Every structure is written in structure tokens, then in C-alpha cells.
N, C-alpha and C positions, 0 to 999 in steps of 0.2 A: 682794343675794340674803338672802332668809331665814334667820335662824341656825338654823331646825329641817331644812333642807337638808342640814347640814353631813355626813351620810354620803352624799350622791348626789354627781354631777361634772354642770358646766356643759361645755356644748358650743356652740364659739361660730362661729359660720362669718362671713367675713368675704370680702364682694366688693369687693377693694380696688381703685378705681379709681388707673388708673399716672399720672394728673395729680391735683394739688390743686384745677384747674379743675371737676372734676366730682365728684359725690358718692359714698359708699361705701356697699353695703349692709351690716347687720350685726345676726345672728340670733343667739338663744339658745335652746337645749333646754336642760332639766333632767332630770336620770334617772340611771341607771344604764346599765352594757352590755343591759339585759334589756328596756331600752328608754325613753322620755325624752319630753319633753311641751315645745312651743314655749311661750316667756315673754313673753307679750305681742307685738304686731305687730314683725316686723322693723324698726330704726331706717336713716335713712338720714344720715349725718356727711358734713361736708367736709373735717376735716383730721385730721391722726395723732394729736394731741393729744385731740382729743375722742373717737376710736376708741377708742384706750390709758384713756381715762376710761370708756367703756362698758364696757369689760371688765374693767376693773377692779372697777367697780358689781356686775357678775356673778357675779365670783371670789372675792368678799372673805371668802366663808365655806367655800367649795368647792373642791375637786380643778378644773382646765380642761383642757379641750381645745382649743386655737385652731388651725379649719381657714382659711388664708387663700388665694384664687384669687388668686394674683401672684406673680411670681419674687422670691422671698426671696434666692437666692445666686446673684449677677450678675456672675463676675468677667471675662468676655470683653468686650474691647471692642467686637468685631462679630460678624456671623455669629449663629451659635446657639451652644448650650450642647449638651455631648452628652447631658444627658437630654433635651431637647428631642427631639434625631435618634432617639434610643433608643424612645423612648414614641411618635414617632410613625413608624415601623417598625412596632410592635408593634401598634398602631391602624390600620394604613392602610385596611386593608378595612372599617372602620366609620366609616372618614371623620371621625377623632376625631385628629388630630394636633395636635402643640403649637403656639403663634406662636414663632417667632424670639425667644430675648431676649437682649440685649446692651445695654452700657452707653451704646453712642451711641444706641440707641432709648430707651431708659429713663431715664437718669441727666439729671438736672434740677440744676447748678450742682456736678455731680459725686457726688447723692447719687441713689441707687436709691432708692425710696419704699419698697418690700418690705423692703430691706435697715433703712431708717431704722426701721421699725415693729418688727421684729425687736427692734434694740439699744434702743427704748424699753422692749418688753415684758420682755427679758431685765433690764433695770435692775430691773424690779419684780418680778423673781424667777421668770419664765419659763426653762423651757430651751429650746432651737431644736434639735429631732431631724428625722433624715430621714425616720423613720416611726413609728406611732403602733402599740404592742405589745397585744393582747387585756389588758384590764384594767389597764392601765399607770397609775401613779397619778403625782401634783404636778401641776405647771403646765409644758403643753405648749404649741409652736406649730410647726407645722409647714405646709409649701406643700401646695397640691391642685390638681384642675384637673376642675372638674365635667363636662365630655362625656365622656371615656372613664369616668369614674366610673357615668356616668347606663349606657354601656353596659353594664356590667358589675351593676350594681343592679337596672335596669329590663329586661334582657333584652335590649334593642334591638340591630337589627340594623345601623344607621345611626345618626347624631348628629340630635337633633331640631333643625329649621331654622326658630329660633323670632327668634331675632337677626338685625337689619335688616344685609343685604348688596345690595353692588349687584347687580341683574337679580334679587333675591329679589323675591316680588310679595307684597302685602299677604295675600292668600288663602293662600298656603302658611304664611305664618307664623301664622295664625290657625289653621291645622289643626294645624299644630307646637304652640301653645298648646295647644290643647285636650288634645293626647295628654300631656303635659307637665304639666298640671295631672291629668289623670287617673293617670298614674303615681305622681305626689306622693300621689295621696289614695289610692291603694291602699297606700301605707306604714304605713297604719294597722293592715296584716294582715300587715306583713313581718316578717322577724327581723332586726335588732330592729324592733318598730312604733315609729312617731311618733305623740304624738297633739297635738290644740289646733290645729292647722293649718289646719282644715276651712273656715274663713272665710277665708284668703287664699287656697286652691288655688282656691275656688268665684268668685273674682271674673271679673265679664264681661270679658273682656279686648277682643271686639268694640268695647266703648265705651269705649276707651282710646286716646288719639293722641300722638302726640311726646313730650313731657317724663313725663306722665303714662304712657306706657307704659314707658317706661325706667325711671322711678325702681320701677313695678312689677317689671319686668324686674332691677333690682337687688334688690330685698327677697328674692324667689321665690330668686335664685340664691345670695344668703345662705344664706336656708334648706338649700337643696340640700348648701353648704359645710359647714354645723353638722350635717347629717346623714349626712355623709361622716366627719366627727369619731365619730360616735357608732356607724357600723356599723365601722370601723376599732376601736373600743374592744372590740366584740362578739366581732370576726373575728379580727384582728390579719393576720400571716403566713398565715394559712390561706387568707383571700381577697383578701388586699391587697399591693402590690409596689412597691419605692421602685425609681424609675429615675433613676441617677447618683448621686452623694454630697453632701455639705456641703460639701467643698473646691471643686469643679466647679459646682454647680451640682445641683437633686436635683426630682424630681416623686413625690410619693407618692398613691397612688391602687388603690383596689378594682380587682379586674383581673376579667375572665371568667374562668370553671373551666377554662382551657385544658388 
């Protein structure tokens, strides 16, 4: 990042693949709690070392908040974390429950990918936190989950059904994608505002198939994670909540104004 940006913060969103067989989306915003802009197109990266190197490049001269869509603390061998259950109960009526996270499901050779990412970032001066406070400083990393965040930020009554699922038609997904893109475009007038993402959200999703559509999904979800970091930096505990804790596992997310 350019040295002229030293008074700003970078907000980095990582849509972390649960396996190294798949690529992860990484997006970066530059700004402050009053608003930020997308820094180049979101990247697709293969391994943790490449992700960490990209984060380091973005955060070379700026404070940084990294928001990761993946379980970062998974102490339980089976079942689900208390945080997963608590968030799912709170967001049940919105159909925005969390996937069960456990070591039997996520660990490869005893290593959970999200936990290893945190270790690598801590070694580079980041602090693992269970929440982002308004106008917090430093180099921070936290776990987020876009689906409940979208409920809160976009004012949705139900989650957007844009992801591939058994029995979900292409038509349903396309309509959900159009709504998702419209909501993202409207963030240019939100509080805090997002800028520089117009080309990304104007992509013709109907022209994408297979891997191309999945790659686009990963990039857009990374952008959403980055915006969650920005939103949290603006609002903190006034509009965000942590389910769980650093010991047993947690999820940090914007919440509707219940």
C-alpha cells in the first residue's frame, strides 16, 4: 500500500476455502470508518502463504482489520460450537444459521485451516480478537459470517439464495444474484459508504457458468467480508455482536437492530 495512505486503515476480507484444493477470495478496501474504496479487483489465491503475503502487502504501511469467513477457533472434535448454535438460534427466522464446525469435519492432518491462518497472521503482528470495536486501531483479525451480516446490513427478511445447493434452480440463483448485486451497489450510499466496486457488481452473472461463476462468487463474498470489517469499524458494539468467545469458538457479525 502506498505510504500516503498511512492515516488510513485497510479492511481485508477473506472468503477462506475450507480445503487447500479450492481457491480463496481476498478483497481489500482502503479508507477509514467514514467510508472506504475497493483496492483493485479481489484476488483468488491458492494457499495460506499466498494469502498471508497478500495481506502483508496490503497492510505494509497501514493499520489493518482482517475479516475471515471461516471457523478460526475449533476446539470441539464433533458436533458444533456453542457459537454456531447461538447464532443459528438468533437468526433462525432469517434462514441464516451457521454451518456446524468441528475438527472431524475441518481438520486435515490435525490442522484446521482457519486456525493456521490466524497463527501465520499472529506471527506477523496481528492480534486475534473476537470483536471489532468502533474506530479500533492496530492489526486485527476476526471471524465473520456473511449471511447474517447481509440480513443486518441489507435489511433482508431471508438470506439470498445465490449459492449452489441441491434442488436450487439456476433461475432462483440468478434472481438472488441480481438482488445481491443491487444491495452491494447501494452500499455507495450507505453508512459507511463503499466506493470503487461498481464494475465488480455490474458483472453479467447470467453469462457465467461452472468454475467462472464460483470464482465470481468467491470474489464477491470476499468483498462482503471486507465491508463487514469496515462496517464494524464504523459501528462496533452499537450494531454488531459476538456469538461465543475466543476459547470455545465465536462468530462476530453485524446484527439487525432487534
